[in-house]
RONUZA-755043 format. One record per residue: residue number from 1; chain; residue in three letters; x, y, z of N, C-alpha, C in turn. Coordinates in steps of 0.02 Angstrom, whole numbers, plus 50000, padded with zeros to 5 digits. Last residue first. Layout:
<pts>
num,chaine,residu,n_xx,n_yy,n_zz,ca_xx,ca_yy,ca_zz,c_xx,c_yy,c_zz
NUM,A,ALA,X,Y,Z,X,Y,Z,X,Y,Z
...
</pts>
This chain:
<pts>
num,chaine,residu,n_xx,n_yy,n_zz,ca_xx,ca_yy,ca_zz,c_xx,c_yy,c_zz
288,A,LYS,52571,48170,50390,52582,48246,50382,52540,48282,50437
287,A,ALA,52646,48027,50347,52600,48054,50383,52615,48140,50376
286,A,MET,52734,47941,50298,52702,47983,50253,52651,48021,50283
285,A,LEU,52771,47855,50400,52830,47907,50359,52792,47953,50306
284,A,ALA,52664,47779,50410,52681,47827,50463,52731,47875,50441
283,A,LEU,52675,47693,50312,52622,47735,50307,52644,47798,50361
282,A,ALA,52786,47617,50361,52794,47648,50304,52733,47704,50297
281,A,LEU,52716,47548,50463,52774,47597,50480,52784,47646,50422
280,A,ALA,52632,47479,50399,52596,47524,50441,52651,47588,50458
279,A,GLY,52716,47384,50348,52683,47425,50296,52659,47490,50332
278,A,LYS,52753,47333,50460,52798,47364,50431,52768,47409,50374
277,A,ILE,52630,47254,50461,52648,47311,50518,52700,47350,50505
276,A,GLY,52627,47182,50356,52570,47216,50377,52586,47281,50413
275,A,SER,52731,47104,50355,52736,47144,50289,52673,47203,50309
274,A,GLU,52764,47002,50435,52774,47068,50467,52780,47119,50402
273,A,ALA,52772,46876,50406,52706,46894,50432,52711,46974,50452
272,A,GLY,52884,46906,50274,52849,46863,50297,52780,46887,50337
271,A,LEU,52948,46997,50191,52943,47018,50256,52902,46959,50293
270,A,SER,52925,46949,50069,52990,46948,50069,52993,46963,50154
269,A,PRO,52778,46838,50028,52800,46901,50060,52880,46905,50071
268,A,THR,52807,46735,49865,52784,46761,49948,52814,46829,49970
267,A,VAL,52766,46779,49699,52817,46759,49755,52776,46763,49826
266,A,ILE,52794,46777,49538,52737,46767,49580,52765,46731,49640
265,A,TYR,52922,46798,49488,52870,46840,49470,52815,46835,49516
264,A,SER,53000,46684,49495,53027,46742,49533,52979,46810,49512
263,A,ASP,52932,46585,49433,52956,46573,49498,52977,46642,49530
262,A,LEU,52910,46626,49308,52857,46637,49349,52881,46623,49420
261,A,SER,52984,46693,49188,53016,46660,49258,52973,46666,49306
260,A,SER,52931,46761,49090,52977,46703,49067,52994,46662,49133
259,A,LEU,52874,46864,49153,52821,46803,49129,52877,46742,49105
258,A,GLN,52976,46947,49156,52945,46935,49213,52913,46864,49206
257,A,ASP,53003,46970,49018,53057,46941,49064,53029,46920,49126
256,A,THR,52865,46937,48918,52900,46979,48950,52955,46943,48987
255,A,LYS,52741,46920,48818,52808,46895,48820,52849,46946,48850
254,A,ILE,52566,46850,48818,52608,46915,48829,52686,46881,48834
253,A,TYR,52533,46745,48757,52506,46804,48731,52543,46863,48749
252,A,GLY,52539,46611,48810,52604,46649,48770,52570,46707,48741
251,A,ASN,52443,46578,48880,52444,46548,48818,52491,46583,48778
250,A,LEU,52374,46603,48993,52410,46661,48964,52419,46630,48888
249,A,LYS,52346,46487,49050,52287,46534,49021,52313,46577,48998
248,A,LYS,52467,46404,49067,52429,46391,49022,52376,46446,49003
247,A,GLU,52511,46492,49173,52555,46498,49102,52512,46472,49053
246,A,LEU,52419,46474,49265,52425,46541,49235,52456,46539,49172
245,A,ILE,52458,46341,49302,52387,46357,49267,52390,46419,49249
244,A,GLN,52589,46363,49353,52572,46329,49296,52516,46327,49258
243,A,ARG,52566,46448,49466,52597,46468,49405,52588,46426,49354
242,A,ILE,52482,46364,49537,52449,46426,49513,52493,46453,49459
241,A,GLU,52578,46258,49565,52509,46235,49520,52479,46310,49508
240,A,PRO,52669,46316,49644,52684,46289,49574,52626,46282,49535
239,A,LEU,52577,46362,49757,52608,46421,49707,52630,46377,49652
238,A,MET,52536,46271,49843,52488,46279,49786,52526,46325,49737
237,A,HIS,52628,46249,49942,52620,46191,49893,52581,46219,49844
236,A,THR,52597,46341,50039,52642,46348,49980,52645,46303,49922
235,A,ARG,52501,46399,50125,52510,46331,50106,52540,46339,50029
234,A,ALA,52477,46538,50148,52538,46497,50186,52551,46429,50166
233,A,MET,52366,46563,50082,52430,46566,50031,52483,46529,50070
232,A,VAL,52290,46579,50189,52284,46525,50148,52334,46504,50107
231,A,GLY,52339,46690,50262,52348,46626,50295,52330,46572,50236
230,A,GLY,52446,46804,50158,52388,46770,50206,52389,46702,50212
229,A,GLY,52505,46835,49991,52508,46823,50057,52451,46806,50088
228,A,LEU,52597,46855,49846,52533,46813,49872,52548,46805,49939
227,A,VAL,52640,46975,49741,52667,46956,49798,52588,46913,49831
226,A,ILE,52707,47011,49594,52653,46987,49624,52680,46952,49685
225,A,LYS,52781,47142,49487,52798,47085,49538,52732,47075,49565
224,A,THR,52743,47229,49402,52812,47203,49382,52825,47141,49434
223,A,PRO,52574,47223,49323,52624,47226,49375,52694,47200,49372
222,A,SER,52462,47256,49242,52534,47244,49214,52584,47251,49271
221,A,LEU,52319,47273,49255,52371,47324,49298,52447,47303,49271
220,A,VAL,52267,47184,49162,52241,47257,49169,52284,47305,49198
219,A,LEU,52327,47070,49149,52316,47104,49089,52285,47177,49091
218,A,ILE,52353,47038,49296,52414,47057,49243,52386,47090,49172
217,A,TYR,52222,47020,49331,52260,47073,49358,52328,47087,49314
216,A,SER,52193,46900,49248,52156,46970,49239,52202,47026,49269
215,A,MET,52269,46806,49306,52281,46827,49233,52248,46897,49218
214,A,LEU,52230,46811,49437,52302,46831,49420,52310,46849,49337
213,A,ALA,52110,46745,49421,52114,46801,49445,52181,46840,49423
212,A,GLU,52171,46611,49380,52120,46645,49331,52117,46736,49340
211,A,ALA,52235,46578,49497,52275,46585,49429,52236,46627,49385
210,A,MET,52131,46565,49587,52186,46617,49588,52222,46628,49522
209,A,TYR,52060,46451,49538,52034,46530,49542,52086,46574,49540
208,A,GLU,52164,46348,49542,52136,46370,49476,52110,46444,49482
207,A,ALA,52186,46349,49683,52241,46376,49638,52209,46393,49567
206,A,ILE,52057,46310,49717,52081,46383,49738,52150,46406,49695
205,A,PHE,52052,46178,49677,52001,46224,49652,52027,46298,49667
204,A,HIS,52155,46132,49752,52168,46132,49667,52130,46189,49641
203,A,PHE,52101,46136,49881,52173,46172,49859,52177,46187,49791
202,A,SER,52002,46036,49860,51999,46112,49869,52045,46151,49858
201,A,GLU,52060,45903,49867,52047,45947,49798,52031,46024,49804
200,A,HIS,52198,45888,49970,52120,45896,49962,52111,45934,49896
199,A,ASP,52336,45886,50007,52311,45848,49945,52228,45859,49930
198,A,ASP,52332,45935,50121,52375,45966,50065,52352,45948,50004
197,A,PRO,52205,45922,50236,52260,45903,50209,52280,45934,50127
196,A,ILE,52136,46031,50342,52127,46017,50281,52201,45992,50260
195,A,ASP,52155,46092,50475,52155,46023,50469,52139,45993,50411
194,A,ILE,52166,46228,50462,52213,46195,50497,52217,46124,50471
193,A,GLY,52025,46253,50432,52077,46263,50382,52147,46231,50402
192,A,LYS,51909,46130,50479,51940,46186,50497,52007,46185,50449
191,A,MET,51795,46060,50348,51854,46056,50406,51870,46130,50419
190,A,GLY,51711,46067,50246,51683,46042,50312,51736,46032,50364
189,A,THR,51749,46097,50126,51789,46031,50150,51752,46009,50207
188,A,ARG,51686,46214,50102,51686,46170,50042,51703,46098,50075
187,A,GLY,51708,46289,50209,51634,46279,50190,51629,46221,50138
186,A,GLU,51854,46313,50203,51815,46265,50259,51748,46257,50251
185,A,ASN,51850,46377,50089,51890,46310,50094,51865,46271,50153
184,A,ALA,51781,46490,50123,51766,46445,50065,51803,46373,50066
183,A,PRO,51856,46550,50232,51777,46522,50229,51759,46485,50183
182,A,GLY,51985,46586,50159,51976,46542,50199,51902,46498,50212
181,A,ALA,51943,46607,49979,51962,46624,50043,51952,46573,50097
180,A,ALA,51877,46556,49853,51947,46544,49869,51978,46564,49932
179,A,LEU,51744,46602,49827,51754,46527,49807,51836,46505,49839
178,A,GLY,51735,46730,49863,51680,46680,49892,51699,46603,49870
177,A,GLU,51831,46788,49805,51839,46781,49886,51788,46738,49910
176,A,LEU,51807,46778,49678,51866,46751,49693,51867,46736,49781
175,A,CYS,51623,46738,49640,51690,46793,49649,51744,46762,49685
174,A,ASN,51499,46679,49641,51563,46643,49595,51618,46709,49589
173,A,GLU,51392,46741,49686,51407,46662,49699,51472,46648,49675
172,A,HIS,51400,46883,49782,51421,46851,49726,51430,46766,49735
171,A,TYR,51363,46920,49908,51355,46966,49862,51357,46930,49803
170,A,PRO,51416,46844,50007,51340,46860,50013,51326,46892,49950
169,A,CYS,51528,46710,49981,51511,46788,49973,51437,46795,49976
168,A,ALA,51556,46583,49976,51533,46609,50034,51519,46689,50047
167,A,GLY,51479,46451,49864,51519,46510,49886,51491,46545,49939
166,A,ASN,51440,46320,49850,51393,46373,49817,51427,46441,49824
165,A,TYR,51525,46185,49794,51519,46228,49833,51484,46298,49815
164,A,THR,51554,46093,49698,51484,46093,49713,51477,46135,49756
163,A,ASP,51670,46079,49573,51665,46117,49625,51592,46122,49645
162,A,ARG,51678,46027,49445,51667,45974,49502,51668,46008,49565
161,A,PRO,51677,46136,49357,51612,46094,49354,51611,46040,49419
160,A,ASN,51747,46289,49429,51764,46227,49408,51698,46180,49416
159,A,LYS,51676,46450,49378,51679,46398,49431,51702,46333,49404
158,A,THR,51780,46581,49338,51736,46525,49313,51748,46468,49364
157,A,VAL,51754,46734,49447,51802,46677,49409,51747,46620,49393
156,A,LEU,51749,46912,49469,51717,46844,49456,51764,46795,49425
155,A,VAL,51819,47008,49600,51823,46986,49526,51792,46925,49522
154,A,HIS,51825,47031,49733,51765,47021,49693,51759,47019,49633
153,A,GLY,51957,47057,49775,51932,46990,49808,51862,46962,49767
152,A,MET,52000,47186,49751,52009,47132,49693,51990,47070,49720
151,A,GLU,51951,47330,49770,51919,47268,49791,51922,47208,49748
150,A,PRO,52055,47471,49795,52035,47410,49752,52009,47372,49795
149,A,HIS,51964,47623,49870,52018,47573,49860,52000,47510,49826
148,A,LEU,51877,47725,49763,51886,47696,49814,51954,47645,49809
147,A,MET,51909,47795,49648,51849,47819,49681,51843,47781,49743
146,A,GLY,52064,47749,49687,52030,47778,49629,51971,47809,49666
145,A,ASN,52233,47717,49727,52166,47720,49754,52132,47742,49691
144,A,HIS,52392,47646,49751,52335,47671,49698,52272,47662,49739
143,A,ILE,52525,47704,49850,52475,47669,49850,52419,47692,49796
142,A,LYS,52694,47730,49777,52632,47759,49810,52574,47714,49796
141,A,GLY,52808,47682,49725,52813,47695,49795,52747,47724,49813
140,A,GLY,52761,47659,49580,52804,47713,49604,52817,47731,49673
139,A,ILE,52620,47600,49650,52651,47626,49586,52689,47670,49601
138,A,VAL,52549,47456,49722,52587,47519,49726,52623,47539,49667
137,A,TYR,52398,47393,49782,52435,47399,49715,52475,47467,49714
136,A,GLY,52319,47261,49850,52353,47320,49860,52401,47330,49809
135,A,GLY,52170,47149,49891,52220,47174,49839,52246,47242,49859
134,A,GLY,52102,47015,49971,52117,47085,49956,52172,47097,49921
133,A,ILE,51984,46908,50041,52039,46914,49986,52039,46997,49969
132,A,GLY,51969,46839,50207,51937,46867,50142,52000,46870,50088
131,A,THR,52063,46767,50280,51980,46761,50289,51947,46790,50234
130,A,GLY,52152,46761,50141,52158,46739,50214,52074,46721,50222
129,A,VAL,52254,46816,50033,52205,46767,50047,52207,46732,50107
128,A,THR,52317,46963,49971,52312,46920,50024,52245,46882,50017
127,A,ILE,52417,47027,49837,52360,46992,49855,52364,46951,49928
126,A,TYR,52510,47159,49778,52509,47118,49843,52425,47097,49845
125,A,LEU,52598,47223,49656,52535,47199,49665,52537,47146,49724
124,A,LEU,52695,47350,49597,52694,47292,49649,52639,47271,49659
123,A,THR,52800,47428,49499,52732,47430,49512,52727,47353,49544
122,A,ASN,52943,47447,49526,52910,47510,49505,52829,47495,49513
121,A,GLU,53043,47369,49627,52987,47363,49586,52953,47425,49588
120,A,LYS,53143,47385,49725,53170,47417,49655,53096,47398,49615
119,A,GLU,53099,47320,49842,53099,47390,49834,53118,47423,49762
118,A,TYR,53072,47199,49883,53055,47223,49825,53048,47288,49808
117,A,ALA,53103,47166,50009,53163,47148,49950,53145,47174,49888
116,A,GLY,53061,47299,50111,53072,47217,50097,53109,47218,50039
115,A,PHE,53022,47420,50146,53071,47394,50189,53089,47319,50162
114,A,THR,52945,47464,50030,52982,47514,50073,53041,47483,50117
113,A,VAL,52880,47356,49976,52923,47404,49931,52961,47455,49962
112,A,GLU,52823,47305,50078,52868,47265,50032,52906,47318,49996
111,A,GLY,52734,47408,50122,52793,47381,50167,52839,47345,50122
110,A,LEU,52644,47424,50025,52689,47467,50030,52748,47450,50075
109,A,ALA,52568,47297,50044,52619,47307,49986,52667,47369,49988
108,A,ALA,52519,47322,50169,52574,47267,50167,52617,47274,50100
107,A,GLY,52446,47427,50139,52494,47443,50190,52546,47389,50168
106,A,SER,52351,47351,50069,52389,47410,50033,52443,47435,50066
105,A,VAL,52286,47281,50163,52329,47247,50111,52373,47300,50071
104,A,ASP,52229,47377,50243,52285,47327,50271,52333,47299,50225
103,A,THR,52215,47533,50179,52197,47466,50185,52241,47421,50222
102,A,SER,52269,47685,50280,52264,47644,50204,52234,47573,50242
101,A,ILE,52324,47841,50349,52283,47765,50350,52271,47746,50273
100,A,GLU,52424,47919,50455,52407,47903,50393,52382,47834,50388
99,A,VAL,52432,48063,50575,52414,47987,50551,52392,47978,50488
98,A,PRO,52525,48165,50685,52497,48150,50618,52487,48068,50604
97,A,VAL,52453,48159,50862,52501,48148,50808,52476,48153,50737
96,A,LYS,52362,48146,50957,52382,48202,50947,52452,48203,50909
95,A,LEU,52288,48034,51025,52360,48026,51012,52399,48102,51009
94,A,ASN,52148,48081,51004,52173,48055,51058,52256,48051,51067
93,A,LYS,52143,48131,50866,52116,48171,50917,52149,48153,50991
92,A,LYS,52186,48028,50789,52220,48105,50798,52203,48138,50852
91,A,LEU,52098,47927,50817,52175,47915,50831,52201,47975,50834
90,A,ASN,51974,47982,50764,51983,47965,50842,52054,47953,50868
89,A,GLY,52000,48001,50643,51995,48057,50673,52006,48034,50751
88,A,LEU,52022,47858,50601,52065,47903,50586,52067,47962,50644
87,A,ILE,51892,47807,50633,51953,47785,50669,52005,47824,50663
86,A,ASP,51730,47821,50635,51796,47877,50620,51865,47849,50658
85,A,TYR,51630,47699,50568,51667,47732,50644,51723,47768,50612
84,A,ASP,51533,47642,50505,51533,47701,50505,51572,47735,50554
83,A,SER,51554,47495,50598,51520,47524,50540,51516,47594,50557
82,A,TRP,51593,47419,50703,51649,47464,50682,51607,47505,50624
81,A,ALA,51486,47331,50726,51523,47381,50789,51556,47432,50768
80,A,LEU,51493,47250,50621,51447,47291,50629,51457,47349,50685
79,A,LYS,51582,47198,50506,51592,47202,50581,51559,47254,50598
78,A,PRO,51560,47226,50377,51516,47179,50406,51521,47165,50477
77,A,THR,51567,47408,50339,51602,47335,50358,51554,47288,50383
76,A,SER,51550,47521,50260,51508,47473,50275,51536,47406,50296
75,A,THR,51686,47611,50337,51619,47623,50307,51571,47564,50321
74,A,ILE,51793,47698,50435,51779,47629,50422,51697,47633,50395
73,A,TYR,51861,47849,50393,51805,47808,50420,51807,47735,50405
72,A,GLY,51938,47941,50312,51971,47901,50371,51914,47863,50415
71,A,TYR,51823,48058,50264,51890,48025,50259,51918,47993,50315
70,A,LYS,51695,48108,50261,51704,48041,50315,51767,48015,50293
69,A,GLU,51701,48201,50179,51688,48233,50242,51699,48168,50294
68,A,LYS,51836,48194,50049,51762,48186,50079,51763,48192,50160
67,A,GLU,51961,48212,50013,51904,48269,49998,51831,48259,50035
66,A,LYS,52020,48101,50024,52038,48158,50084,51995,48218,50056
65,A,ASN,51958,47937,50012,51961,48003,49978,51965,48066,50018
64,A,LEU,51944,47829,50086,52007,47861,50078,52008,47910,50031
63,A,GLU,51843,47753,50188,51840,47799,50152,51900,47840,50154
62,A,LEU,51854,47557,50184,51878,47630,50208,51867,47687,50167
61,A,PRO,51771,47402,50215,51791,47450,50183,51818,47518,50212
60,A,GLY,51936,47351,50307,51884,47398,50269,51816,47368,50260
59,A,PHE,52079,47354,50412,52019,47315,50382,51963,47365,50351
58,A,CYS,52225,47462,50393,52156,47446,50426,52107,47397,50385
57,A,GLY,52360,47521,50448,52336,47477,50393,52271,47445,50416
56,A,ILE,52417,47671,50505,52376,47613,50528,52353,47585,50449
55,A,GLY,52544,47767,50577,52524,47737,50515,52480,47682,50532
54,A,LEU,52598,47914,50666,52565,47850,50655,52542,47829,50593
53,A,ALA,52729,48005,50731,52677,47996,50686,52654,47924,50684
52,A,GLU,52812,48020,50843,52804,48064,50803,52750,48066,50754
51,A,ILE,52788,47939,51014,52791,47935,50929,52770,48001,50886
50,A,ASN,52811,47925,51144,52837,47977,51112,52842,47976,51043
49,A,LYS,52748,47824,51231,52791,47798,51180,52831,47860,51149
48,A,ASP,52630,47839,51310,52704,47847,51331,52758,47844,51287
47,A,ARG,52531,47804,51223,52526,47865,51261,52604,47898,51279
46,A,PHE,52516,47685,51162,52564,47732,51124,52566,47798,51170
45,A,PHE,52435,47598,51248,52501,47576,51231,52537,47636,51199
44,A,ALA,52320,47684,51263,52358,47670,51322,52421,47644,51300
43,A,TYR,52256,47685,51144,52282,47748,51161,52331,47742,51217
42,A,ILE,52225,47551,51129,52275,47576,51080,52300,47638,51102
41,A,GLU,52138,47535,51225,52193,47497,51236,52254,47530,51192
40,A,PRO,52039,47612,51176,52066,47633,51236,52126,47603,51256
39,A,MET,51987,47540,51084,52023,47590,51060,52068,47616,51115
38,A,THR,51922,47428,51119,51980,47411,51083,52025,47472,51076
37,A,GLU,51799,47469,51180,51836,47423,51220,51904,47415,51181
36,A,GLU,51725,47528,51073,51738,47555,51139,51790,47523,51197
35,A,PRO,51741,47457,50962,51785,47518,50968,51787,47535,51039
34,A,THR,51748,47281,51013,51699,47346,50990,51758,47404,50994
33,A,ARG,51892,47198,50979,51829,47195,50996,51781,47251,50980
32,A,THR,52023,47103,50928,51975,47156,50900,51917,47149,50932
31,A,PRO,52146,47088,51056,52093,47064,51009,52053,47114,50989
30,A,ILE,52323,47135,51015,52259,47139,51063,52206,47111,51020
29,A,SER,52488,47120,51027,52436,47103,50996,52381,47103,51048
28,A,LEU,52640,47235,51019,52591,47205,51051,52529,47190,51017
27,A,LYS,52818,47269,51021,52750,47252,50981,52711,47208,51027
26,A,GLU,52959,47378,50981,52902,47336,51025,52842,47324,50990
25,A,LYS,53032,47396,50881,53064,47394,50941,53020,47368,50988
24,A,LEU,53070,47362,50696,53024,47359,50757,53065,47354,50827
23,A,GLU,53140,47458,50579,53148,47415,50637,53092,47420,50687
22,A,GLY,53118,47534,50469,53078,47479,50461,53094,47431,50526
21,A,LYS,53178,47653,50474,53215,47605,50450,53188,47536,50438
20,A,GLU,53113,47741,50555,53114,47750,50475,53149,47697,50442
19,A,ASN,53048,47629,50688,53087,47689,50663,53083,47693,50577
18,A,GLY,52919,47573,50793,52984,47575,50768,53006,47636,50741
17,A,VAL,52800,47495,50881,52836,47558,50882,52901,47539,50845
16,A,ALA,52633,47434,50870,52704,47422,50852,52736,47498,50870
15,A,LEU,52495,47313,50878,52516,47382,50885,52595,47377,50897
14,A,VAL,52372,47235,50798,52441,47230,50808,52470,47303,50820
13,A,PHE,52217,47167,50828,52251,47233,50818,52321,47214,50831
12,A,LYS,52112,47033,50761,52172,47054,50807,52189,47130,50788
11,A,THR,52018,47009,50689,52018,46970,50745,52077,47007,50793
10,A,GLY,52027,47106,50572,51953,47085,50601,51955,47042,50673
9,A,GLY,52167,47214,50600,52113,47157,50570,52051,47152,50611
8,A,ALA,52268,47332,50589,52202,47333,50620,52166,47278,50573
7,A,GLU,52423,47379,50641,52389,47325,50594,52314,47309,50607
6,A,ILE,52503,47528,50664,52447,47487,50683,52427,47443,50634
5,A,ALA,52646,47602,50739,52613,47574,50671,52550,47531,50702
4,A,GLY,52741,47755,50763,52696,47705,50786,52660,47673,50732
3,A,LEU,52914,47803,50776,52854,47797,50729,52806,47735,50757
2,A,ILE,53041,47908,50784,52989,47862,50829,52934,47855,50798
1,A,MET,53191,47934,50679,53111,47944,50700,53076,47891,50753
</pts>
């Protein structure tokens, strides 16, 4: 099959053509501008590719209830030009192929169980820590959504008394995203993310907040594998500290094979930076 894939982010759209084996044949990155500027480039890229279906993992919030009138819309996004935009409908109308849509992080989770090293996991939780924090949960090969898609970045965490930063989230002073995402790291340190040294205390705070959130996810969702991706988590020196703090917080309450070996339970993406775009290929396989 010839499949199209889109990883739609706040700063760039990645467009690709691949197949049902997860092999990428062609890829292009374009900047995220307004829909009027961005969408024609997408249509032009795919128009002569003879794709049979298209998958898109998109920034949100999204309306993903297929019974709703605005299914496939980007809803109350802070990217105001895209607010209340029918991205699914416009892709179907202009490319005339079946299209499946989900959030970018849910797509990445699906990519890991479809084409990555974690295909045997019945329940996989993927957390991305970058400009924001999002979570995708795959159960039995299917993305979990309820009344809306999960918003795991906004769970509340206990602020470290030494952390004087007020938080970057306009809704919550002490949610995970507000204290641990890239903007919080930069706001707390006064430096660009790339310039923050590994030994800066801000990374200790982030590791602490991530461990507390992971404990909540484990207790509520009981995933068999947790994948941590995104630009902030590319600083993999935090992983051992996250695991260590998590172990202390759990305090032996849960005893499973997975928790007895946190090094293989809390991991990085097996597909690296391609989790998202290959997840979009996996979504294309689901398109009807």
